Each structure stands twice: as structure tokens, then as C-alpha cells.
N, C-alpha and C positions, 0 to 999 in steps of 0.2 A: 443504662435504659430506666433505670427505676425513678428517676428525678423528672424524666421526658414525661413517662406513663402518667406520675403524678399532677405533673404540670398539665398536661392533657385533660385531666379528668376529675381538677379540682373542681370544687363551688368557686365559682365566680359573686364575688358583689356588685350588687348594683350600686353605679357612684350616689347615689340619692341616698340610697342606705349607709354609707359610709360614714357618714356624720353621726349613724346613731350608736355606732359602736365604740366604745371604751377600749381602750389598747394600754396596757401597763409593759413600760419598758424599767428594770431597773438597772441601774450602772450608767454613766456618762462614760466610760474609756473609748475603744474605738468599736464593740460589737456594738455597745448602747447607744451612743450617740447616732451613728450610722442608721440603725434600726429607728430609732425613733425621728429620727429628720427624713427619712426613707416614707416611713409608715404618713408622717405629715405629708410629705410633699403626694403622696397617691389620695389623700383627701381623707384620712380615719383621724378621728379625737384620739391624742397621746398626752398619758400622763407619766412624764420621766423623772424617776427617783434617783439621786446621789444621794453617798452619805458625805460629799465633802463639801466646803461651803461655795466651788464652783465647779463646772464641769471638766474645767481644766488642768485640776488634781489628779487627776484619774493616774492611776498606777499603768495605763499603756503607754506613756511617757516613756516609761524603763525601756521598751521594745527597741533596740540599738542595734539590732545584725543587721537586719532587712527582713522584705519578704519575699518569698520564690513566686516565679511565675515562669511557664514556658514560652517565653516569647521567642526563643531562640536566634535572639540579635547578632548573635557572635557565629551563627550557621556552624552550629559544632553537634548539631544531631539531635538537639534538644525536641520535647513533645509534651503533649497533654497526657499519654500514656506514659513515660518515661517517668515525669513529675510526679504521677499519681503511685508507681512503683517504688519510685526512692522515698517517699515520704511513708507509704506502707511499710517497707523495709525499715524505714530508719526510726518508725514505732514498735519494732519488734514483734511486728503483725498484729498489732493488736486494735489498731482503728478501725471502724467500720467502714469497710470498702467505701460501699455507697458514696458515703459522705465524702471520702478524700477524695474520689475521683471528682464530685461535684466539685470540692472548693480548684482542683487542678483544671476544671473545664471554665470557671470563672477567673482566673488569677489573672488571666490576660487583661480582660475587662478592668479588674481593682488595680492593677499596676497603672493603666492610661488613667484611671481618676487620680494617681496620687500627685503630688506635689516634689518628690524627691528628685530634682533635676538638677545634673552639672552646670557647670558654664557655659557649655557649648550648645545647652539647648537637647539635651537626648537624656535619658535615663541613666544613672550610674547603676553597672551591674557587674556582680564576682562569681566566681566559685567559690562556696564557701558550707561547711559542715561536712566536707566529705565529697558534695557531689563532684562530677565528671565533667560538668557544662556549668557554664556561669548563668546562672538563672536565678542569682538574690541581685534584688535592687536595694538601694539604701540610698541617705542623704549624708554623707558624712558625717557617721557619729551621734545623728540627732534625726533618726527614721521614725520614730515613736514621736516625737515633739512635732516633726511634721507632719506626719497620719493627722495626729491630735487635733491639731490646727485644724485641719480640713473638717475633719468631722465635726469640730466644735465649731466651725461657721457656717456650716449645713444646717443643726441642730439650732443653732440663735436665729439663721435666716427663719427657721419654722415657729420659733418662740415667737419671735416678732410678729410672724402673720398671724398666728392666732393657732394653729394648727395642734402646735406641742405644749402643755403646762410642766414647767419646770420645777420640780418641787425639791433644792437644796437642804442639805443637812439631816437627811432623812435616813435610818435605817430599817432594813427590811428585816421582821421580825419572823415571818412565817407568810406561807402563799393559804388562800383559801380556798381549798375544794370540796366542789358542790357536784355530787354525783359522778365521780369521778374524772372532773374536769374542774382545772384552775379559773378560780372564779372572781378573786384579787388577791391584795397582799395586804397584810395588816403591818403598817409602819412605823416607827417611833420618831418623833419628832425630837431630834438632839438639842435644840435650844430651848425648848417651853417642855 
């Protein structure tokens, strides 16, 4: 309920004002590239920094095991709540439960966007990591690479449109905090 309540009461940004806001995203892995591309698609002006010479060299490429979602394709009783509970339990009850529940809720939509498809055109899934249901979706040992290519494609589209400005070979040194709020970053150009 926490996320639903937050979304219902958050302040909205007028579409005309979105171009006046600068958003800095550090990193071009799965999270960074997806965030930058999504925010650019929404109409914000995004500055995306990455330490590599290309966003495609992000470490997310190493995520090969797969990602979990409660699609219940095998009709084995999986649900959002079971995915939530297994994830919290698997993390020795140290995770923020509200965040884990939200992740379990959006997991199905994330899988629908993925490019992890087998030859028959359906998503590959298996039981993995002690789960008693088949909820781990993967792409034949190259899950991270396939997901990163999809995120990079969305990011590249926004760079070409001009909503995202990409800064490669920059290393973030520190976050600029003004009145307790993040207002920018200090980044070092690794070339110059």
C-alpha cells in the first residue's frame, strides 16, 4: 500500500515544465540506462554519465543467471506475494519489505519488456536458486547481455532524439548536497 499511496499523492510535473528540469543519472548499466531512457521518454532533460567508453560495457552484462517474475506460466502456484516472501526470506529478512513488494509487483511487466525468448517465441523460465516454482527467466547464458542490449537501444534512441545527453569516460567523485537535497555531482573527465 505504501507505493500506491505515494503515487496517488505525489506532486506531478506539468509537461511544459519537464524540459526545465535537469536530471543526472550516473551509470549506464541496466538500472542507469533504463532510468535515463525512461526519464527522457517522459520529456525530462537527462544527463547520463558513465565511466566506460561505451554504455554497452557496463557490468550488468555479467548478470547471467536470470531474473525473477511471478508470471506463473507453469501453473505451479506462483504469485506476487510468494515472490515477495521468497525474496525477503532469501535476503535473510534484511531487505526493505516495501521495496521488495513493489519489485515483485512490477516483475511481470519487466519480463514482458525483455528480449529473453527461446526459439518457440515464448520466454524461457526455470526453477533457480532454491525456488520451488519456475519463475527465473533467462536467455541461454546471456541474460545480462540481452537485457543490456535492450536498455542500450532505448538509451540510444533518447540520445538521438536529444532528450538524453551522454557523457562517456567520466567518473563521479561526489554528490553536491544543498539544504539536504542532492543538487548535482562532481565528475572527473578521465580523458582530459
